[in-house]
C-alpha positions as CSV (number, residue, x, y, z in Angstrom):
1,M,-126.7,75.2,-193.2
2,T,-124.0,73.2,-194.9
3,A,-120.5,73.7,-193.6
4,E,-117.8,75.0,-195.9
5,L,-115.3,72.4,-197.1
6,D,-111.5,73.0,-197.2
7,Y,-110.7,72.0,-200.7
8,R,-107.1,72.8,-200.2
9,D,-106.9,70.2,-197.4
10,Y,-108.6,67.6,-199.6
11,W,-106.1,68.4,-202.4
12,E,-103.1,68.1,-200.1
13,R,-104.3,64.7,-198.8
14,A,-105.1,63.4,-202.3
15,F,-102.9,61.1,-204.3
16,T,-101.0,61.9,-207.5
17,F,-102.1,59.5,-210.2
18,D,-98.8,57.6,-210.0
19,R,-99.1,57.1,-206.2
20,Y,-102.8,56.1,-206.6
21,L,-102.0,53.6,-209.3
22,A,-99.0,52.2,-207.4
23,N,-100.5,52.1,-203.9
24,E,-104.3,52.2,-204.1
25,V,-105.4,50.3,-207.2
26,E,-105.8,46.6,-206.5
27,K,-108.8,45.8,-208.6
28,N,-108.5,46.0,-212.4
29,R,-104.9,47.3,-212.2
30,S,-104.1,46.1,-215.7
31,L,-107.2,48.0,-217.1
32,W,-106.1,51.2,-215.3
33,E,-102.5,50.8,-216.6
34,G,-103.6,49.8,-220.1
35,I,-105.9,52.8,-220.6
36,Y,-103.3,55.2,-219.2
37,K,-100.6,53.8,-221.6
38,K,-102.9,54.0,-224.6
39,S,-104.4,57.4,-223.7
40,R,-103.4,60.4,-226.0
41,T,-104.6,63.9,-225.4
42,P,-105.9,65.3,-228.7
43,E,-104.3,68.5,-230.0
44,S,-107.7,70.2,-230.0
45,A,-107.9,69.6,-226.2
46,I,-104.4,70.9,-225.6
47,R,-105.1,74.1,-227.6
48,L,-108.4,74.7,-225.8
49,A,-106.8,74.1,-222.4
50,A,-104.2,76.7,-223.2
51,E,-106.9,79.3,-224.0
52,I,-108.6,79.0,-220.6
53,G,-105.9,80.2,-218.3
54,S,-103.8,78.4,-215.7
55,G,-103.9,77.1,-212.2
56,W,-106.7,74.5,-212.8
57,K,-106.9,71.6,-210.5
58,L,-108.9,68.4,-210.9
59,L,-109.7,66.7,-207.6
60,V,-111.1,63.4,-208.6
61,L,-113.3,61.2,-206.3
62,S,-112.7,57.6,-207.3
63,E,-112.3,54.0,-206.1
64,D,-110.3,51.3,-207.9
65,W,-113.3,48.9,-208.3
66,C,-115.3,51.4,-210.4
67,G,-115.4,50.5,-214.1
68,D,-116.2,54.1,-215.1
69,A,-113.3,55.3,-213.0
70,S,-110.9,52.9,-214.6
71,N,-112.0,54.1,-218.0
72,S,-112.0,57.8,-217.2
73,V,-109.4,58.7,-214.6
74,P,-106.4,57.5,-216.6
75,V,-107.6,59.7,-219.5
76,L,-107.8,62.7,-217.1
77,A,-104.4,61.8,-215.7
78,R,-102.8,61.8,-219.1
79,F,-104.5,65.1,-219.9
80,A,-103.2,66.7,-216.8
81,E,-99.7,65.4,-217.6
82,D,-99.9,66.8,-221.2
83,V,-101.3,70.2,-220.3
84,P,-99.2,72.4,-218.0
85,N,-102.1,74.5,-216.7
86,F,-104.0,71.5,-215.2
87,E,-103.0,69.3,-212.2
88,L,-104.8,66.2,-211.1
89,R,-105.1,64.5,-207.7
90,I,-107.3,61.5,-206.7
91,I,-109.1,61.1,-203.4
92,K,-111.0,58.0,-202.3
93,R,-114.7,58.4,-202.3
94,D,-115.5,56.0,-199.5
95,E,-113.1,57.8,-197.1
96,N,-114.4,61.3,-198.0
97,L,-118.2,61.0,-198.0
98,E,-118.7,64.6,-196.8
99,L,-117.0,65.7,-200.0
100,M,-118.8,63.1,-202.2
101,D,-122.2,64.1,-200.9
102,R,-121.7,67.6,-202.3
103,Y,-121.5,66.0,-205.8
104,L,-124.2,63.4,-206.0
105,T,-125.6,62.3,-209.3
106,N,-129.4,61.9,-209.0
107,G,-129.0,61.3,-205.3
108,S,-126.3,58.6,-205.9
109,R,-122.6,58.6,-204.9
110,S,-121.6,58.0,-208.5
111,I,-117.9,58.1,-209.5
112,P,-115.6,59.2,-210.9
113,M,-116.4,62.8,-210.1
114,A,-113.8,65.4,-211.1
115,I,-114.2,68.5,-209.1
116,I,-112.8,71.5,-210.9
117,L,-110.9,73.9,-208.6
118,D,-109.4,77.3,-209.5
119,E,-106.0,78.3,-208.4
120,A,-107.4,79.5,-205.0
121,F,-108.8,76.0,-204.5
122,Q,-112.4,77.1,-205.0
123,P,-114.8,74.8,-206.8
124,I,-116.0,76.1,-210.1
125,G,-117.7,73.0,-211.4
126,A,-117.5,69.3,-211.7
127,W,-117.6,66.5,-214.4
128,G,-118.7,63.0,-213.9
129,P,-119.5,60.2,-213.5
130,R,-119.7,59.5,-217.3
131,P,-119.9,61.4,-220.5
132,V,-123.5,62.6,-221.1
133,E,-124.2,60.4,-224.1
134,L,-123.0,57.3,-222.3
135,Q,-124.8,58.2,-219.1
136,E,-128.1,58.4,-221.0
137,F,-127.4,55.0,-222.6
138,V,-126.6,53.3,-219.3
139,L,-129.6,54.8,-217.5
140,G,-131.9,53.9,-220.3
141,E,-130.7,50.3,-220.4
142,K,-131.0,49.9,-216.7
143,A,-134.4,51.5,-216.6
144,G,-135.5,49.1,-219.4
145,G,-134.6,46.1,-217.2
146,M,-134.1,43.9,-220.2
147,R,-130.4,43.2,-220.0
148,P,-128.1,42.2,-217.1
149,N,-125.6,44.8,-215.9
150,E,-122.7,42.7,-217.1
151,E,-124.0,43.1,-220.7
152,I,-124.5,46.8,-220.3
153,Y,-120.9,47.1,-219.0
154,V,-119.5,45.3,-222.1
155,D,-121.3,47.9,-224.3
156,T,-120.1,50.7,-221.9
157,R,-116.5,49.5,-222.2
158,R,-116.8,49.4,-226.0
159,W,-118.1,53.0,-226.0
160,Y,-115.1,54.2,-223.9
161,A,-112.6,52.3,-226.2
162,R,-114.1,53.8,-229.4
163,D,-114.3,57.3,-227.9
164,K,-110.7,57.3,-226.6
165,G,-111.5,59.8,-223.9
166,E,-112.3,62.6,-226.4
167,T,-115.8,63.2,-225.0
168,I,-114.6,63.2,-221.4
169,L,-112.0,65.9,-222.2
170,G,-114.5,67.9,-224.3
171,E,-117.1,68.0,-221.6
172,L,-114.6,68.8,-218.9
173,L,-113.1,71.7,-220.9
174,Q,-116.6,73.0,-221.7
175,R,-117.3,73.2,-218.0
176,V,-114.1,75.0,-217.3
177,G,-114.6,77.4,-220.2
178,A,-118.1,78.2,-219.1
179,A,-116.8,79.0,-215.6
180,V,-114.1,81.3,-217.1
181,V,-116.8,83.2,-219.1
182,M,-119.0,83.5,-216.1
183,A,-116.3,85.0,-213.9
């Protein structure tokens, strides 16, 4: 039987985005900062977030070296800053494998992984490691074996830049909304 996790403890030990960026991000810092500065939460996401209640927490498993994290976590941080009923904290994947192993993607410790917690620190869902459409593209490209990972990453980065985080927020809010309906 799997032991219960104390999500409140993980939350309290996790970093705010500002602290994570200032003290934990060494690799790709300019990318993390640039995406955060350019990120804008769409009005549609702000309206939808307001409709689904308050007290939501996003506990994000991440590492600074992860390209998907550098493209997604700043978007989630801006969202949590713009929407009063969401908070965000970041916890390092490699130092919290017991938590990470509860949120594997096809058996892999893929990040970022945003664990959605209610106001009682109970997990109600998760989002990650990439938007569904992008995940299908990347997995298809890698399975095809025709292109090096560096080329696939360039296309991935272009996808993120074109999308501007809208799909990330849409999928995240869809998961929270579904949990609210189920409750």
